[in-house]
C-alpha positions in Angstrom: -8.3 9.7 2.6 -7.2 7.7 5.7 -7.9 4.0 5.7 -7.1 0.9 7.6 -6.4 -2.3 5.6 -6.9 -5.6 7.3 -4.3 -8.1 6.1 -5.5 -11.6 5.8 -2.2 -13.2 4.8 1.5 -12.7 5.6 1.8 -9.8 3.3 0.3 -7.9 0.3 2.4 -6.3 -2.5 2.5 -2.6 -2.6 1.0 -2.4 -6.1 -2.0 -4.7 -5.0 -2.6 -2.7 -1.8 -2.9 0.6 -3.8 -5.4 -1.1 -6.2 -7.5 -2.9 -3.5 -7.8 0.3 -1.4 -8.9 2.3 -4.4 -5.9 4.7 -4.4 -5.2 3.5 -8.0 -7.9 2.4 -10.4 -5.7 -0.2 -12.1 -2.5 -2.1 -11.5 -0.9 -0.1 -14.2 -1.8 3.2 -12.5 -0.5 1.9 -9.2 2.8 0.9 -10.8 3.2 4.4 -12.3 2.5 6.0 -8.9 5.3 3.9 -7.4 7.8 4.4 -10.2 7.2 8.1 -10.1 8.1 8.2 -6.4 4.6 9.2 -5.2 4.3 6.5 -2.6 6.0 6.1 0.8 6.2 3.1 3.1 6.8 4.1 6.8 7.9 7.6 5.7 10.5 6.4 3.1 10.0 6.6 -0.7 9.4 3.2 -2.1 10.2 2.4 -5.7 9.7 -1.3 -5.7 6.3 -2.4 -7.1 6.5 -5.8 -5.5 7.5 -4.5 -2.1 5.9 -6.8 0.6 3.7 -4.8 2.9 3.1 -6.4 6.3 1.0 -5.6 9.3 2.2 -2.6 11.3 3.3 -0.6 8.2 1.9 2.7 6.9 1.7 3.4 3.2 1.1 7.0 2.3 1.2 9.5 -0.5 -0.5 12.7 -1.8 -4.0 12.6 -0.3 -3.9 9.1 1.3 -2.6 7.1 4.2 -3.2 3.4 4.7 -2.5 1.7 8.0 -2.0 -2.0 7.6 -3.2 -4.2 10.5 -3.2 -8.0 11.0 -6.5 -9.7 10.6 -7.9 -11.2 13.8 -8.8 -14.3 11.8 -5.4 -15.0 10.4 
């Protein structure tokens, strides 16, 4: 799954991004993915659930890649 997420604020937390994009069904599932080391931000393993994801970053893992872009309306 390859997706583009349009950021409407300054940032979104990693956990919320995974939930909003449908990578994880719940916040708990997203947290487990992160803690288990299954998520990378810009090619580096990220273990912080509250990591702030900003426009220009790429979040990826097994079977998914999310490109985060700035909203034109922000």
